[in-house]
C-alpha positions as CSV (number, residue, x, y, z in Angstrom):
1,M,6.5,6.7,16.0
2,N,6.8,9.2,13.3
3,I,6.1,8.0,9.7
4,D,7.2,9.7,6.7
5,L,6.1,7.4,3.5
6,H,6.2,8.6,-0.3
7,I,4.9,6.4,-3.0
8,E,6.7,7.8,-6.3
9,K,4.9,5.5,-8.6
10,L,2.1,3.0,-8.2
11,V,1.4,0.3,-10.9
12,L,-1.9,-1.2,-10.7
13,R,-2.0,-4.0,-13.8
14,G,-5.3,-4.9,-15.6
15,L,-7.7,-2.6,-13.0
16,N,-9.7,0.2,-14.3
17,V,-9.3,3.1,-12.0
18,R,-11.1,6.2,-12.2
19,N,-8.3,8.0,-10.3
20,R,-5.2,6.8,-9.8
21,A,-3.8,10.0,-7.9
22,D,-6.7,9.5,-5.2
23,V,-6.0,5.7,-5.0
24,A,-2.3,6.2,-4.5
25,Q,-2.9,8.8,-1.9
26,T,-5.5,6.4,-0.1
27,V,-3.1,3.5,-0.2
28,Q,-0.3,5.9,1.4
29,R,-2.6,6.6,3.9
30,E,-3.5,3.2,4.7
31,L,-0.2,1.9,4.7
32,V,1.0,4.8,7.4
33,R,-2.0,3.4,9.5
34,L,-0.9,0.0,9.0
35,L,2.8,0.8,10.1
36,S,1.3,3.3,12.7
37,E,-0.5,0.1,14.5
38,R,1.4,-2.9,13.6
39,G,4.9,-1.2,13.3
40,L,7.6,-1.8,11.1
41,P,7.9,-5.7,9.6
42,N,10.9,-7.7,11.0
43,G,13.9,-7.1,9.2
44,L,13.0,-3.5,8.3
45,S,15.0,-0.8,9.5
46,Q,14.0,3.1,10.3
47,N,15.3,5.2,7.7
48,L,14.8,2.9,4.8
49,A,14.4,3.5,1.2
50,I,12.6,0.5,-0.7
51,R,12.9,0.9,-4.3
52,Q,10.2,-1.7,-5.1
53,V,7.6,-4.1,-3.6
54,R,5.6,-6.3,-5.2
55,G,2.5,-7.5,-3.2
56,P,0.8,-10.9,-3.9
57,G,-2.2,-10.9,-6.1
58,F,-5.7,-10.8,-4.8
59,Q,-9.4,-10.8,-5.8
60,V,-10.6,-7.1,-6.7
61,S,-13.7,-6.6,-5.5
62,Q,-16.5,-4.1,-7.2
63,A,-18.2,-3.5,-4.5
64,G,-16.4,-0.5,-2.7
65,G,-14.8,1.0,-5.6
66,D,-11.5,2.8,-5.4
67,E,-11.4,3.3,-1.3
68,R,-11.9,-0.5,-1.4
69,L,-8.9,-1.3,-4.0
70,A,-6.8,1.1,-1.9
71,G,-7.1,-1.0,0.9
72,Q,-6.5,-4.2,-0.5
73,V,-3.5,-2.7,-2.3
74,A,-2.2,-1.4,1.3
75,Q,-2.8,-4.8,3.0
76,S,-0.8,-6.7,0.2
77,T,1.8,-4.2,0.3
78,Y,2.1,-4.4,3.9
79,G,1.9,-8.1,3.8
80,A,4.9,-7.9,1.0
81,L,7.0,-5.9,3.6
82,S,6.6,-8.6,6.2
83,Q,8.0,-11.5,4.2
């Protein structure tokens, strides 16, 4: 499967993120990995443009820094797409 994913804007409310551009790129990479491994969630079709996804909230761990945060955001987003 060929996946082309673009995140135009990543909103992280209430978080102190050192480099938002790096976090957005890491979220994008992690989402591509999840989609490649798990496939498209039920109900989604190829060639789909999604205007907005609101993932559920989660506890942010200070350990792991921005890399861990990006993984949590990607997991939350994939979960929201699956609902």
